[in-house]
N, C-alpha and C positions, 0 to 999 in steps of 0.2 A: 235541428232541435233534438235534445237528448230526452229519451223517454223516462218515465218514472221508474220503470224496471231497471234501466241502465244505471240510473242515479242510485237506486237502492243497492245494486250489485257493486257499484263503485265504492259506496260508503262501507259496505260489508268487507270488501277487499282492503280498504283503508284501515279498518279496525283490525283485521287479521294481520296485516303487515306491521301495524303499530305494536300489537301484542307480541309478534315474533321478534321484532326489534328489541323490545324490552326483555325478552327471554334470552336472546342471543348476546345482548350487551355485556352481561357479567362474564361471559366466556372470553370475549375479546378484550374487554377492559376490566381489570381487577377492581373489586369493591374496595372503597376507601372511606374510612371514617374521617370526620373533621373535628378539630378542636380549635376553639377561638379564645383569644385573650386580647385585652386592650390596655394600652399604656398612655398615660397623660404626659405630654411634653410641655414643660413650662420653662421658657427662656429666663435666664438670670436677668433681673431688672437692671436697667441702665437709667441713671438720673436724666430726667428731661424727655423720656420717651413716653408717648401717649399710649393708652391701653390698646387702641386699634393696631398700632404698629407692633406692639408686643404680641398681640394675638396672631397677626400675620406672620411674625417671626416663628412662633410656635408651629403654625401650620406648615411653613416652609421647612423647618427642621424635621417634622414628621414625614413630609414628602421625600426628603433626602434619605431618611432612614428606611423608608419603604423600598427604595431602590437598592440600598446597601445590603439589606437583609438577604438578597439573592446572590451575594458575592461569595467567592471561595474563602476569603479571609473570615467572613462572618460565620460561614459553615464550620470552619476550623475551631473558632471560639465556642460555638454551640456544642460541638462534639466533645471538646475538652472539658466542658462544664460537668459532664457525666452525672446528670440527674435522672438516670434511668433510660436514656436514649441508646438504642442498640446501634453502634457504629457499623456493624456488619451488614445492615440493611442497605447502606450506600456502597456502590462499587469502589474498588481501589483505583481504577482508571479515571483520570481527571475529567475527561469530557462526559463520561457516563455519570460520574458523581455530580457534576454541575447540573446536568440535565435533570437528574432525579431530585436534586435539592430544589431546583426551580419549580418542579412539579409538586413538591411536597410542602412548600411554604409560599403563602401569598400574604403580602403586606400592603396596606393602603392607608392613606391619610383620610380621615373623615372630614369632608369639606367644611370649611369655616370653623374648624376646631383645631386644637392641638392634640387630637387623639389619634394614636396609631393603632390600627386594627390588624391583628396577625391571625391568620387561619392556617393551620397545618393539616395535612392529609397523610394517612397511613392505613394500610390494611388492618392493623391491630389498633383497637380503640385506645388501649392504655399507652401505646407508643405515640399515637397522635397527640394525646394529652401531655405526655412527657416531652415531646418535641416542642409543643407550644410553650410549656413551662420553661424549657431551656432557652428558647428564643427570648422570652420575656425577661428571664434572669440576666442574660447577656446585655439586653437593652437597658435594663434598670441599673445594672452594676457598672457597665462600661460604655454606655451610650455616648458619652462625651468623646470617646476615642473615635467615633464615627461621625459625630455631629459637626456641622459647619461652625456653629457658635455654641458657647457654653449654655447648658440647660439642665434642668432637673427632670428625671424620668421616674414616674410613679406608676406602679401597677394598679389599675382601677378595676379590672375584671380578671380574676384567676382563670386559668385554662379549664374549659369544660368541653368534654367530648360529646359528640352527637350520639343519640340513641341508635340511629340507623345510618347506614352508609350514605354519604353525600355525593360520591362519585361512583359510577357514572350517574348523570342526572336523568333518572328514569322518566319523569314527566316530559322533559324536552325530547328525549329519544322516542317516547310513545307518540307525542304530537307530530314530530318529524316523520316517523314511520307512517302514521295515519295520513298525513298530507301527501307523502310520496305515493303510498298505495292508492289513495283516492285519485290523484292526478294521473298516475300511470294507467289505472283501469279506465278512467274517463277517456283518455287518449286512445286506448285500445278499443273501447266500445263505441267510440263516436261513429256516427253514420258515415258510411263510405260514399264518396261522390261517384255517380254513375256515368 
């Protein structure tokens, strides 16, 4: 059985480790702001197709585009748009550029809708917003180049940057550090068998 004093000590060390993790995290992982934009995908109507099938087609097109956004071809189109995105942020070497691009852009289809949600991350708030704007521009202007079937792409939410950095996730790091510190100190302070 663990004494109340040991439990209090374990929680104290959990809090200390959690706080230390939150302080050290920005040194290891750079702070990044997020910018989010959303695009409505509407497939071209086909005579005789019911609304449910049309809705599912929109969702499928949005899912496909969410995967395509992470490709090198899409990256090239976004950088060539030149709406304030700094191309020097991305390395010249292909593998490094792909890795950083995939870390910088997240796209997902919102379930049961034809809405494509795009979130971009960058250490500079204005660059995060410019990157999201460029991705949205490429999708709305040339989305059919990447889509499986013809559709209309309409911007429904302009890119807006977060007020505070979104990466690293400080609450998750703090909770993880707290749990690790608490468990580690409980294991250390547990009664020894004689």
